[in-house]
N, C-alpha and C positions, 0 to 999 in steps of 0.2 A: 652569459652568468646572469642565472637568476636569481632574487631577491625574495624575502620572506611575506615582500607586494605584491611580487607578483601571483602569486599564485590564488592570491583572492581577486586578483582584478575582474576576476567570469561571476565571483559572490554577488551573491543580491545585495542591495544598501541595508543599512540597519534596520529600518522602518519597514523595510517591507518582510526582514527576520523576526522580527519583533511582534508582527500582526501575524505570522504565520503560527509563531509559539504560543500567542493568545490563541486563536483559534484552533490550534490541537488543546489546549486544555478547556476549551467552551463544548468539543470534540468530546474531550475521555467522560466529563460531567455527565453530557447529552446517555453516553455509553450506561454508564455508573449509574443512573437515573432509571433508562431502561431494563438493566440489571435486575433493579430493586423491584420492579414490578412483575417477573418472570414466575412460577411457584416454587417454593422450596423443592429442595428434593425428596422423590416420595421413600428413598430407602438412605440408609448408610452408603455418602458419596459425594461425587462434585453437584451434580447437577446441573439444567442448562445452563445457571446465570454464574455457572464458575469462569468457563472460557469467554465471557465480556467483559470481566469484572481484569481477568488478566490484559486483555484486551486493553480497556481504557488504561490500565495502569503505566503499558509502555507505553498507550498514545500523550498521557501527561508526561512520562518522562524527555519522550520528545520532545512536548512542549516547549519544557523546563529549559532543555539542552538548546534548541532554538533564543530560548529567552536569552540564556548564560551568553551565545555567541553574538548575541544584535549587540549587550551590553559590550563585552569586551573589542568585538570589532571597531574597526578607524572607519570615518570617512572614508568613502571612496569617490573620488575624482570622475569625471563622465570622459571618456574619450576614443580611440576606434577600438582599443581593446574592450572596452565592457558592453560600445556597440556589438562587434562581434558576439560578443559571451550572449546578450543579451537576443540575437535571432537565432542561435545554437539554441537558449530556453527555450524561446517558441515554438521551434521545430521539435523541442522532445516532450514538452506540452500537448501540443495536437497528437504526439504518437499515443501517451496516456493516456488525453479524452477518448482518442480513437480505439483505444484497449478499453476505456470501461463503454463507450459504446458495444461493442464488439459482445463484453459480456453480456451486458441487458439482452442484447440482439438473440443470442445462442441459446439462453436460456430461460426467454422470451419462447424460442421458438422451438423449443424442445429436445436442445443439442443434451442439457445434462452441466450441472458441477463442473467434470474433470474437462471436458471439452472448453467449457468458458474460461474455467482456471487458467485452461494450460494457453489459450487464445491470448488471454490479460499479462500472464509470465513472458511469453514473447512478443510481445509488442512490449510490455513496458520496458524490457531487456531490451530491447531495438532503443527505445529512448534514453538509453545508460550508453549506447555506439555500441551494442552486441547486434551481430551481425544474425536475420533470421535463416536458422538453418536447421540442420538436425538436431543436431548438441543443443541449443536451448527449443529448441521444441520436447525432445525427450526429457532434459530435468525438466520442464515445465510439467509434462504428462506427471514423473513420477511423483516432484511435487504435491500435481494436483490429487494423485490417489491415496499419498500418504494422507494427508490435510481429510481427502473423503472418509479415506478410513476409521481416522480419528474422531473425527466427526461426530458418523453414523453408528461404528462400531464400541469406540470411547463412552461417547458423549449419547448416543442416542437419539441426536437429533437428525431430524429430518434434512436433504437437500434435494436442490431437482435432478431429478433424476432423469436419463437421457438412457442410449443406446448401452453405453460403456458402461453406467452404474448396472444396467440390468446385470452385463454380463460378472459380475461382482457379486451379485446377489442369488 
């Protein structure tokens, strides 16, 4: 039978959670500052800075949640379970870093936003334990198309175009 402390065995130490929270708050502040530098909306509407402000609010909320978790969590003991969790976390971080590298490479070599963000979704889902297969590729592609259409048609922002984006134009 597992107790409440067993679920937290794979959780990062409190200082790491607090550092992540502080980093997220700094990122949110940087995004807000960047949003302030964008031009105002040409007509009545949300303008290009609205999405950045929304993202900054969500990132700041995540930062605050991390700080709350860090304050409420108990100090953890090191042991075999925490060592196994750390090894698992390193693998997940490797998948996410590979996903980011894939995103950058695909955009840089003209693959476009949708292919790059689909790759990002699939590899990040793999980091969280999902298998790489048709289901995750389909979900990533649908989400990429929705995000692409929202930014290009809804907000009139330009995203990197590739062969798939030219089909929608």
